[in-house]
N, C-alpha and C positions, 0 to 999 in steps of 0.2 A: 504494500500500500504506500502511495506517495502522499505528500503533505503540501497544503497550500494555505493561503489566507485571502480574505477579500476585504476591500476598503470601499467606502461609499460616501464619505463626507458627512458624517453624523454630527449635527449641530443642534443639540437640544436647547430649548428655550432657557433653561436655567443657566447654561453656559453662556449663551448670547447676552443674557441680562448682566452677568458678572464680568464679561470681557467684551469691550467694543470691537476687538479684532478676532472674535471667536471663530468666525467662518474661515478667515485666513489661517489662523493657528491650527484649526482642525485639519485642514487640507495639508499643511506643511507637516504636521505630526504623522498623518497617515502615510505620507511619502517616506518618512523616516522608518515607519514600521516595515514597509516593503524593502527598504535598503537593508535593515537589520535581518529580515527574513532571508534575503539573498545571502548574507554572510553566515546565517545559521543553518543552511542546508535545506530550506524549504524549496520545493521544486516549482511551485506556481504562486502567482499573485493575480487576483481577479479584481478588476475595477468596474464598478457599476456604471450604468448610464440611466439616470433618472431625471425626470423633469417635473417641476411644480410640487415636489414632495417636501414641503417646509419641515425643518428639523430632521426628518428621517434621513434624507440624502440630498446633499448639495453638490454632488459630483455628477454634473451633466455633460461636460465636454471631456469625456473619458479618453477620446483619441488624443487630445492634447496632453493630458495627464500621462498616458502610457508612452507617448513620445519622449517625454522628459525621463520617465523611468527607464526607458531603453538605454539612455546614456548614463543614468545614475547607478545601474546595476550591471552585473557581469554574467551571471549564469542562470538566474531564475527565469522561468518562462512567464510571460506577461499576457494575460488574457482579458478579452472583453467580456465582462460578465453583467450586461451584454452590450453589443451594438444592436440597436433596433433597426431592422432592414425594411420595415413598412415604408413604402415610398412617401407616404404623407408625413413621416417623421424624418427619415434620411433616405435620399434617393439611392436605390441599390447600386448604381454605378459608382457613386461617391463612396459608398461603404466598401465596395471592392477595391477601390483605389487606396483607401485608408488602410485596409488590411494589408495589402501588398507593400505599402510604404513602411508600415510598422514592422513587417517581416524583414525588410532590408535594414531598418535602423537597429533592430534587436539582434541581427545576425541569425535569423531563423528561430527566434525564441517566442514568436507571437502565436497565440491560440485564439481562434475565432469563435467566440460564443455569441449565439443569437437568441432571440426570443421575441415575445409580443408585448413586453412591458409589464409593469407592476400591477396595474389594476385600472379601474374605470376613471379615477380622478386624473391619472397621468395620460392614458392613451386616448380617451375620448376627447381630451383637449385638442388633439390633432385631427379628430374625425367629427366635425360638426354635423349634427343631424343623426348620428349613429348612437344608438342606446344599448346595443347588444355587443358585449366583448367578444362573443363567438365570431363576429364578423371579421375580426383580425386574423383568425386562423386561416380563413380562405386567402387573405392577402399574403400571409407569410408562406403558405403552401405554394402559392403561385411564384414566389420569388426565390426560395432557398436553392433550388437546383440550378439557377442561372449563374451563381457565383463561380463555380468551377469552370464553366464555359468562358466567363469573362477573363479568368486567370490563365487558362490553358490554351484557348484558341488564339492563334496569331492575330486574327481580326475577329472579334466577337460577332457572331452571326446575327445579332440583334434579337429583339423580342417584341411581340405584340400580344399583350395580355389584357385582362379586364381592368386592371388597376394601374398599370403603367406600361410604357413602351419605349423602345429605343431602336433607331435604325442601325445597321451594321457599323461598328466603330472599333478602332484599336483601343482597348482599355489598358492604360499604363499607369504605373509600372507593372510588370509581371512580378509574381512572387520571387523571393530569393532562392536561388539554388535549385529550381525545378519543383514540380508538384505544387502544393499549396499548404498553408497552415491547417492544422487539425480543426475540424468543425464540430461544434457543440450546440446543444439546445437546452435552454433553461426550462426544466419540467417540474411541475408540482403535483401531478396526478398520475396514477398508474397508466391511464390511457396515453398520456404524453410520453411516458417512458417507452411504451410499446411503439408509438409512432416514430420516436427517435431511433429506436433499435432497427426498425424496418428501413429507415433511410441511411443507416450506417453512421449515425451521429452519436457522439458522446453526450452524456447527460450532465447538466449542471443542476444538482438537486439543492436548490436554495431554501426549500421549505424545511423547517426544523421538525423532525419527528423522532420518536424513540427508535432504538436499534431494532427491537423486536417487530415493530410495525413496518420496517423497511426491508427486512430480510426477504420476504416473498416477492417484493417489488424488484429487488436486485436480481433475485433468481429468475424472475420472469424476463427481465431485460436480457440477461445472459443467454437464456434459452432462445430468445427471438433474434438476437443480433447475429447469430450464426447463419441465418437465412437472409441477411440484409441485402438489399439492392441499393448500394450506396449512391447518393447523389454526387459525391465527390470522387476523388482519385483513389480513395482507400477507405476502409471501415475504421472508425475511431471507437473501438470496443472499450468503453471507458465510462465509469460512473463516478462523479464527484458528489460527495455528501457534505453537509455543513453542520457545524455545532459551535456553540459558544465554548471558549476555553479560557480557563484561568489557572495558571500554574505558579506556585510560589515555593519557597524553601520548606515551608511547613504547611500541614493541612489547615491549621488554625488561621494562618495568614491568608491562605487562598480563599477560605470561606468568608473571612472578614471583608476581603476585597469584593467578593460577590455580593455580600449583604449591603455594602456601602456604595455599590456601583450604579444604582439607579436602573438596574436591568429591566424592571417592570415597565419603565417609561418607553424604552426602545421596543419592547414586545407590544406594548399598546399601540405605538405608532405603526408597527408592522401590520397589525390587523386593521388599523385605520385605513391604510393605503392598499394593501394586498387583499382586496376584497374578492379575488378569485381563489385564494387559499381556503382549504377547509378550515372552518372555525370551530375549534374544540368547545365542548360544552363548558359553560361558565365564563367564557371570555366576554367581557362587557363591551358595549358599543361606545365608541368614542363620542364625547370627551371623557366618559368615565374610564378610569385607569385600572389595569390589573393591579391588585394589591402589592404594596412594597414587599420586597423579599425579606424574609427573616432567615435565621440560621436553620430553622426547621424546614422552611420551604426549599432552601438550597440543598439540604440533605435529601429531601424528597426528589428534587430534580436530578440529583446525582444517582439516586437509587433507581429512578425510572429511566435512566440513561438519556436524559434530555439536556444535560449539561456535563461538560468535562471540567472537573475542578478538583484540585488537591495538590499534594506534593508530587515531585517527578515520578516516583514509583507508582502512585495511584493514577496519575494521568496516563502513564504508559499502559497500565492495565485497562483503563477505560478506552483508550484508543485501539487496543487490540480487539475489543469487542466489534468495532467497525470493520477491522480487517477480517475477523472471523465471519462476519455477515456477508462479506463479498464486495465491499467497497474498494474501488481502485484508488481513490483519492479522498482524503479527509481534509477539508478546508475550514479554517477557523474564522469566525466573525469576531476579530479581536477589538476593534475600536468601538467599544460598547459603553462608553461613558466612564470607564475606570481611569485612574490617573495615568499619565503618559509613561512614567518610569515603571509602573506596575505592568503595563502592556509590553514594554520593551523587555522586561524581565521574563514575562511569559514566553515570548519568542525565543529568548536566549536559552531558557531552561529546556524548552521543548526541543530546540535544536541540539542541545548538548546531551540530553538524557533520553529522549523519546525517539526522535527520528532515526538515529543510528541503530536502534534496536528493531526497527520495523522496515524501513526503506533501505535495503542493502544493495539495491541496483543503482549504479551511478547514472545510467542512461534513462532519460525521460521516456515514458511509455509512448507518448505521441511522436517523439523523435524516431523511435523504432518503426512505427507505422509508416511514417513519411519516407524513411529510408527504404523500406520494403517496397513502397510504390515506385521508387526510382530504380530498383534493381532490375 
């Protein structure tokens, strides 16, 4: 199992009220998290693209952000988590151009994650007159298979679809070194995992669920991806799952950080904006908040495998559960409102004590797939 983290520009109201430069400082700090993750042996860093999601995510121009990180890091793979290819949000040709450019700037370290957006507040802002989020599935389905053609055909043959069109044109630059970056889809439901498997796409599992609830979903994906008809140059047989992670020198310190970190506020914002996610029983409607975490709640979340928290030995044991469940990558949502130094310490400790015990293969899984396509 490989390891990653994702950043999203989280700027809660309490931080903004206390610091006039909160937005700037949050973005700079999250940049430092990725740089430290690169030094600590993490294989992936994913940057979100969100629009209009006040407090929850101020990272909208992720292509610009990832371009900076391509220069600021050395080995970590940098992923769009996601680039939104709906033509009403980002024209598909411009997305293809950005992907290829980032592939060059990173020396082949870019990972192309796509999806349809966080929820109705975000996406319907770009689709006036549309009230059904399912409409975006049709648009995405029409678009996704065109990207490999834009990259691999000397002159793209052009496209005439229901939602966008383009005459034959040379789409430049072409990706670095042949083939193209690994392709992923942000999935939140079992049907989305199945669709991604059929198209040979890796899955970015950004919805947070307990390990036991995900085991059968992962098993189903693995069963289906073997029969994939890939839209790209190769099958990206790969599932990334996400979890909150807090690691400290002692269990007591890790739990204290979790209790004092305002995690309930971030979770409340998640369900405020991600209205396409399954809503567990008992989650209140915004602006009512999920209750503040206590040590008892943190203990319950750890026991239910909904949070990774503890000293390095405990965190290693908790991560191994995801490995046993069949996850290919475990990615941590680290910038969750806890202090900057505590977040950096989590990254360092996981890099020193956890990753070497689980990820013993120095070659990225997606790098192997891409090399195989060129063989």
